[in-house]
N, C-alpha and C positions, 0 to 999 in steps of 0.2 A: 424621690424615685422609689425608695423602699416601700413607702406608704401606698403608692399607686399599684405596686406589684402585689402587696397584701390584699388590697381591695379587689384586684383582678382575681386572685386565687380564692377569695371568699365567694365571689360571684360565680366563677367558673370552676366547678369541681373537676376532678380527673374524669369522671363519667361524662360530664358535659363536653370536655375537650375531645374525648374519644368518640363521642357521638358526632361531633363536628367532623372529625377525621374520617369516620365511616361514611358520612354523607358526601364529603368531598371525593372520597375514593369511589363511591357509587356513581357520582356524576362523571368522574374521569372514565370509569369503566363503560358507562353508556356512550360517552364521547368516542372512546376507542372502537366500540362496536358499530355505531351508526354514522360517525362523521370522519374518522381517520382511516382512509383507505391506503395510506402510505405504508402501513405495517402489514406483514403477512398474517394470516389467521393464527399460526403458531406463536408468533411474536405477541399478538394481541392477547392470546390465552395466557402466555407466560406473565405478561404484565398484570392481568386480572388476578392471577394466582398470587403474585407477590403483594398486590394491593390489599387483598383480603386475608392472606395468611399472616403478614406482618404489617398491619395497617399504617402505623406511624412511620416506620422505617421505609415501607413501600412508597408512601406518599413523597417522602424526601428523595428517595432514589428516582422516582418518576420525574420529579421536578428537575433533577440534575441530569439524568441520562436520556430523557425522551423528548428533546426538542426537535422541531421539524425544520431543519435548515433549508430544505428545498424552497420553502415559501419566501425566504429572505432574499433570494437572487443575489448572492454575494459577489458573483463574478459577472459583472455587467459589462457589455461591450457597447460602444457608441454605435450609432446608426451606420456611420461610415465604416467602422471596423467590421461590423457584422455583414454589411454588403460586400466588402472586399473579401472576407473569408468565404462567404457563400459563392461568390463568383469563381474563386480559385477551386473550391470543392466541386462545383458544377463542371468546370473545365476538366478536372482530373477524372471525374466519373465518366465523362465521354471518352477520355483517353484510355481508361482502363477497359471500357467496353470494346473499343476499336482495336487496341494494340496487343492485348494479352493473348498469347497462344493458348489453345486448349490441349496441346500435347502433354500427356502425362509426364513426360521426361522434364518438362519445364516446371520448376517449383511454383513460380508465380502463376503459371497457367492452371496447374492443378488446384491451387488455392485461390483462384480468381474470385469465387463466391465469398470467401472470407474477407479478401481485400475489399470487395464491393460492400459487404455488410459493414465493415469498420468505417468505410468512407461515409456510408449513408447513416449509420446509427451513431457512430462516435465522432463524426467530423474529423476523422484521422487521415492526414495526407500519407500517401505512399511515396517514399523517396527511394531512388534507385542508384545513387552514386556514393553510397556510404561504405566505410570500413568499420569493422567491429572487432574488438579485442576483449577476451574474457579474463577476468582476474578473480581468483577464489581465496587468496590469502590476504588477511587484513593488514599485515605489516607492509606487504608489497603495494596494496591499494593506497594506503596512507602516504607512503613514500612517493609513489607516482603522483598523487594529488598534490603533495607539497612541492614536488619538483616542477609540475606544470604551473602551479601558482607562482613559484619563484621566477619562472621564465615569462610570466604574463607581462604584456606591454600596454594593454588598453583596458580590458574589462575582466572582472572576476565576479561571477554570480553563483552563490551557494545557497542551497535549500536542504536542510537536514532536520529530521524529526528530533534527533538527540545530538546536542553538543554539550558535553559534560565539563564541569569545572575540575578536570583532572589534568595530568601532564600532557595528555593528547590534545584535549580541547584548548588548553593554554598555549600549546605550541602553534596550533592553527591560528588562534586569534593574534598572537604575536607576529606571525608571518603575514597575516592580512593587514595588520597595522603598518608593518614595514612597507608593504606594497602600496598602501594608501598614501603613505608619506612620499613615495616615489611619483605620485600623480596618477596611479592606476585607479580607475573607478571600481570600487569594491562595494558589493551589496551582499549582506549576510542575512538570510531569512531562517528563523528557527521556530519550531513549535513551542508555544509557551509552556505546555505541560512537560513535554519530553525534554526540554532544555531548561527546566526550572532551576537547576543548580547554578546557572549563569546569571549573575546579578548585573545591575547597571554599572556598578563600580568596576566589574571585570572588563567592561567595554568602554570605559572612559577614554583611555589612550587611543583606542581604535577610532572612536568618534572624533576626538581631537585631531587626529591625523587626516580626517576627511572621509573615513569609511562610514557607510550607512548600514544600519541594522534594523530589523523589525521582528517582533514576535507574533506568530499567527495565533489568533484568538486570545490575545493578551487580556487577562482579567483586569477589571477596574481596581480591585484590591489584590495585591500579590498573594499567590497561593490559594485564592478562592476561585476555583475553576467551575463555573456554572455551565460550561460546554465541554465537560470532561469526556463525553462520549464521542466527540467529533474532533479528530486530530489530523493535522497535516503530517502524514506518514511518509511523504516523498523524500527521496535522497537523490538530489540532482546537483550537478555542477556544470557550468558553462564558462570556459576560459578563452578569452580573446575571440569568442564566437567561432573557434576552430576545434576545440576539444570538449566533448561532453561526457559526463559520467551519469550513469543511472543504475540502480540496483538496490541491494539490501544493507550495505554498510552504513553505520552511523559514525559519529566522532566521539569515541570514548575508549578507555583502555581495554574493556572486555572485547571489543571488536578487533583488537590487535592481539588477543590471546593472553592479556596480562591480568586476568581475574581468575583466581584459583578455583572459584565455584564452577566456572564453565570450562576452563582449560582452553584447548584450541578452539577458535571460533571459525566454523566453516560457513562461508557466505559466498555470494556471487555478485560481481559488479561488472558492468560493461563500460568500455571506453569507446566512444563513437566519434567518428569524423565524417563530415559530409552534410548533405542537406537536411538530415534528420535533426540537426541542431536548430533549425528554424522552428520546429514544433516544440523542442525543449525550451527555446527562448520564449515562445508565446506562453507556454505553461508557467515558466518562472515569473514572467512579468504580470500575468493575471493574478497569481498568488501575491506577488510583491505589491501590486497596486492596491489590492484589498487590505493587506496587513499594514502597509506603511502609510497609506493615504496619499502617496506621492502621485501627482498628476503626470501621467505618461501617455504618449501616443503609441498605442500598441502596434500600429502599422509601421510607424517610423522605427520603433525599437526592434521589431522582429523581421519585417519583410525586407529591410535594406540589406540584411545579411542572408537573404533567402537562397541565393544561387552561388554555390561554392565550386571551386575547381574540382574535377573528378578525383576522388580519393579512394574509390573502390567501386565494386559493381554489386554490392549487397542491397537488397530491398528491405526497407524498415518502415514500420508504422509505430508511432508513439501514441499510446492510448492512455488517457487519464480518466479517473472516475472519482466520485465523492458524493456526499449527502446533499450537495446542492442540486443534484440531478437524481431522478428516480429510475434511470435507465440501466444502471449497473453495467457500464460499458465493458470493463475488463472481464467481468464474469461471463458476459455474452460471448466475448472473443475466445475465452478459455473453453466454453461449452462447444463453440463451433469447431475448435481444434479437436476436441474429444470425439464429437459425433462424426467428424470427417476422417478419423483415424482408420487405417487399414491393417497396420502391423503392430505398432507399439506406442505406448504412452508412458513417459518417464516423468515423475514429479518429485521435487524436493520442497518440503515446506516444514516450518516449525510447528504449525497448527493445522490440523486436518479437521476443520469444523465447517464444511460446506452446507448449504441448504439442501432441501430434498431434491429439487430439480438437478442440481449438480451431482448429488449422490446417485441419482438414477442414471445419469449419463455415464458415470464411471461403472456402475453395476452392469448397465447394458453393454458397455464396451467389453468388460470382463466376460460376460456371458457369451459374447460373440467370438470369443477365441483370441481377442487382441491381448497382447502382452502388456498388462498394466502393472507397473512397478512404482511404488510410492515409498519415499524415504523420509523418516521423521526422527526427531532427536531421542536420545537415550535418557534425557532428564527434562524436567519442566522448568520454564522460567515463570509460568503462570499455572500452578497446580490444578486449579479448577478446569482450565481449558485443556490441560494435558489429559485429564480423565476422559473428556469428550473425544479428544484425538484418538485415544486407545479404543474407545467404544466404536467409533466410526471405522477404525482400522479393522476391528473384528467383523463388522458388517461386510466390509469389502473382501476380507479373507474368505468368507463363506461363498462369495461369488467367483473366486478364482484369482483375485488380484494378489500380487506378491508385495508384502510389506517388509521393509528393512528398517532396523533401528540403528542409527549411526552412533558409534561408540568411541570415536576419536575426538571427543569434545562436544560442542554444541552445534547442532545443525540449524542454521538460520537462513539458508538459501531459499529463494522464492523463484523456482524455475519449473518449466514444463517443456518437453520436446515431444514431437510426434513424427513417427515414420522416417526419422533421419532427414527431414525436409524443412520443418518449421519449428521454431522454438520461441519462448518468451522468458525474459528476465526483467525483474523490476522490484518494486517495493511491496506489491500486493501479496499477502499471504493467501493460502487456500482456505479462507474462512469468511464467514458472513460479515464480520467486522470490516475486513478490507473491501468486500464487495459493496457494502451499503453505508458504512459509517465513517470510514477514514477517507482522507484525500490521498489517492494513490496514482502512480504512473508506472507503466510497463512498456518495454520495447518488444514488439513482435517482429521476428526476423525470418524472412523467407530465403533461406540459403542452406544448402547441404553442408558446406564446409563448416560454418559456425555451429550448426546443429550437431554435426559429427564431433566437433570439439567438446561441446557440452555433454554429449552422450559418453564420450571417452572418460570425462571427469566423473560422470555418474557411475560408470562401471568400476572406476578406481575406488570410489567411495563405498561401493558394495563390499569390497575386500576389507573395509574398515568397519563393516556393519554386521549385525546378526539378523537372520530372518525372524520375523514375528509371525508365529504360526497358530493354527487352531489349538495345538497342544498348550501353547502359552495362554490362550484364552480360557481353556478348560481348567487351568491351574489357578486362576485368580481367586482371591478369597471373597467371602460374602461381604466384608466391609468394602472391598474394592468395587464389587458389583453395585453396592448401594451408592457409593460415591459417584460411579459412572451414571447411575440412574438419575440421581439428583442433577448432575451436571448437564446431562443431555436434555432435561426438561427446560433448561435455561439457555439452550443453544442459540436461540434467536436473539438473545440480549446480552450474551457474554462479551 
């Protein structure tokens, strides 16, 4: 083996190798320009810059980070499943057109065009008999989840980006193991990268008890992640097909406020009961079927639980997006909320890294006299991204938007509310990665009561925050400006 390597190095000098790398980079750059229309012009230019500024490293990064998942059609439906879903969507489109009032006092009437867009563009059903509860404290959320799991009699389905091998993750797995021993059907779906600290040995007892688990985008060789840029970022739970969880909390000690670096962890999770669980069921089973390779009839698994007794009168649409589609469904729904706003827009996000169309929507809203308020963390968990967040905050401050930096720990909530009428909570951050690269799910809620609850929590958080103003922007150092300049150039591929 050593002899072969020596012969290779004798024949190929470093200059030969670099020449090959440059040729490959040039071919990739030409391919990006002429054949890859999945990337925006700014993303294309960012990749070309990396390929030629750091050629060897750039080639490696491109091979790891720039796969085109949409071509792979990873979430396939059978012909019967697709026909069934299309028929239901067609029926609801007709119902929406015929039944929804146009009275401005009726929330679903005023937002009828958004409901219709989500039906048409995102294949998202509108359900009307739901109840929604908001939780913002990690300890409360985890205890509620454990209690609902403890009380489960039939099925438990969990999908989390992060399940860590710490006392929080171990408690969850032990509880799931016990429920599996009781005969409850338990499925646990984790992202392979986000939950990399969980090993097969940690799940032996769970599997022996009859529980089933799967890792999304599991690498052939552990810790060698060639799809590192595309992660299942969803946080979902469906228990007995009666209780659903959706939001930003993962399963790890920092989400309960037990990590000193972050302190109190401010996040938002919804507990939903009603027909919206049908859509959550479908989303879970689509992800599970791909990751586990288990043969499941989607119609049988989801639709038989479609019609629930009335649990409330709240209208909900569950919207999912991911790199398997180029439609950016959640981003489009958010932009529709922003452009329809008349009074106020309140946003909480750990990362403020939207693309230019989204930035222009926010800038236009601010210029129009709409009260735009955005809350971001006081500390970075990804320093490079945080610099871009501050840069974009500065751009919006110039247009009249109000920016608040949350100082009571780490702000991880992913929420937006508009005009006290419609709001959204889910796993999607306000950034390009969530809109285009990650697999995400958000609940869009058309209800004044739920929106008022979210707004009250936002206002309470303002008292724990400090305004970020133009004076703050004027005081940043040259090195900070340089860091922001470099970071923003890579916005499209962060």
